[in-house]
N, C-alpha and C positions, 0 to 999 in steps of 0.2 A: 504494500500500500504506500501511497505518497502523502506526505504531510505538507500543510501550507496551501497557499492559493495558486502557486505556480505548478502547472501540469507539465510533466516531462513526457514528450512524445518519442517513442522509440521509432527508429527507422533504419532500414538496411542500407548500407553503403552501396551506391550504384555507380557504374562507369558507362561511358559511351560505348566501349567495346562490347560489353556483355548485356546491357539493359536498354540500349537505344531502340526506338521503334523502327529505325532504319539505319543502315551503316553510315558512319560519319567519316568522310574523307576530305582532307584539306590539302592533299598533294597538288602541286601546280600542274602536273601532267594530266590530272583528272579535272581540276577546276577550270583551267584556262580555256579548254575547248567549249565548255558550257558557257563561260562568260562571253566568248567570241560569238557563239551562236545567238545568245540573247542580245548582244550588241547589234547584230545584223537585223534583228527583228524590231528594234526600238522605234523605227519610223512607221511600223505597221500597227503599233498599239496606240489607240486613241487617247489623247491627253497626256501622252508620255513624251517629254522633251528632255532628253539626256543632254548634259553639257557637251558642247563640241570642242571647246578649248582644252588642250592638254597642258599640264604644268610645264613651264620652261625649266630645263635642266642644264647643269654645268658640270664639267668633269674636274675642274681645279679644286682641290681640297682646301686651299688657303691655309696650309699647315704652318703653325708657328708654336713657339713655346712661351709659357708664362712661368717665371721662376717663383720660388717660395717667398720672395720679397715683393712680387707683383710686377717685375720687369718683363716686358714683352720682347722676345728675341726672334728675329726672322732668320731664315737659313742663310749661311754664308756661302753655301754651295749646294746646288741641286742639279743632278744629272740623272735622268731616268727615274728609277726607283730609289735612288740614294739621296739622302738629305744629311747635311752637316750643319751644326750650330755651334757657335762659340759661346761658352758659358763663363760667367764671371766667378771670381773666387767666392768661397763659402756657400756655393749653391748645393743644397742637400736634396732637393727634389725639384722637378718641373712638372708642368701640366702640358700635355699634348692637346692643343686646341685646333680644331678644324671645322669645316662645314660638316653637317650631319643631316641625314634624311632617312626616312623609313622605306624599306623595300616595297611595302604595300602602296606607298605613294608614288615612288619614282618608276617602278616597274608595272604595277597594277594591283588592284584589290584581290586578284586571284592568288597573290603571293601571301602565304600565311606567316608573315614576319613583320611585326609592328614595332620592332626595336629601332631606336635611333642609332644609325651606323655612321661612324666617322671614317677612320682609316684602319686598314689591317697592317699591323706592325710585326715584322719578322725580327731579325737580329738587330741588337742595339749594342754599341760599344762606346765607352768613354775613354778618350785618350788624354792622359794627364802625366806630366813629368816623364815623358818618354815611355810610359807604361800604358798598356791597353787593358781595360777592365770590361768584361762582358756583363751587360745588364739583362737579367732574365726574370725579374719579378713579374712581368706581364705574362710570362709563359708558365708560371706556376699554377697549381690547382687553386690556391688561395690568392686571388688577384687583388691589386690595389683598387681604389675607387675609380670608377669610370671605365672599367674593362668588362667586356661581355664574356660570359662563360662559353667555352667552345670545346669541341672534341679534337680540334687541331692541336698539334704539339709544337709546331714551328712558327706560328704567328697567332696574333689575337687582335680582335676588333675593339676600337675605342667607341665610346658613345658621343665623341666630339669634344670631350673635355675630361681627359684621363690623367691620373697622377702616375708619375714614374719616379720612384725613389732612387737616389744616386749614391747614398752612403756618405762616407767621410772623405772621399778622394780629393775634393777641392778645398781642403783646409790649408792653413799656413800661406795664404796669398796665392795659391796655385790656380791658374785658369785651366780650362779643358775644352776639348772638342767632342761633342756628342754626335755620333753618326748612327743613322738607322736606315733600314730597308723597309720601304712601304710596299707591301705585297699587292694591295688593291686599294682603290679609292673611287668613290662616286659610282654612278652619277648622283647629283644633289639637286633638290628643288630650289630654284632661285628665290621663289616667293617665301619659302620657309626661312631662308637666310635673311631676307629683308625684314621679316617679322621679328626674328631674333635680335637683329641690330636695332630695331625700333625700341624693343623692350629695354635693351642695354642703355640707350640714350635717354630714355624716360625714367630710368631707375634713380 
């Protein structure tokens, strides 16, 4: 028996796989053909006026760093997938800041991924006092703030604003060069970036 005025209702735990009235499939290979078929029929449905304009996209990630003291650092060298940044002394961490968009927005609503994706970062190295240090915190199971969980072992995606700890290598007045390989980036919604910049200016 239950005491008090609150009634506890028992319920069996249910899942889409076992208890759904119909199978649920969100794979792009299954959903996109359905989406395209409905898209072709939109003009045949009375009162249905789907938007004809598509979001403008851009491939440039506008990648830069923001140090733990708030300084913005642009790349000193960029060739292909390789980016290099000059870091001031006493820098213990940086944020990798870039454009970011959701795959469901830039590719299509048939993509079941609504995460904000910035850039995919592979190997990172810090050159300081003629020594090279491998930075791998973004590849660990427990990732710093701003990194997406992934099954990949050689790179990880940021959310557009990800922390990268650097340790104590840049102490005693030593400067350093942070080099990284960007495995993938973009496309990004231009409108999303404009909204983000407007929010920053009004803050």
